C-alpha angles and dihedrals in degrees: 000000000000109000135169098352128142087229120005099195126013117193111191099151129006121186097210135069092211118111115259121223136185101203099162098031122118117204117194134161096355122144087223124008099198123007101195100189095160095051094240114177110256131195105209097165117136120223111212 
């Protein structure tokens, strides 16, 4: 759970080319949920 943060996740450098995902994460009340400064590929799909 990422709640009530200025920025929940900050990605500046990531040492893999694989897509990152946050399948079980809950983001709520953050100024920014994911600040992807390095342009890392993200999978933000939601499986329902």
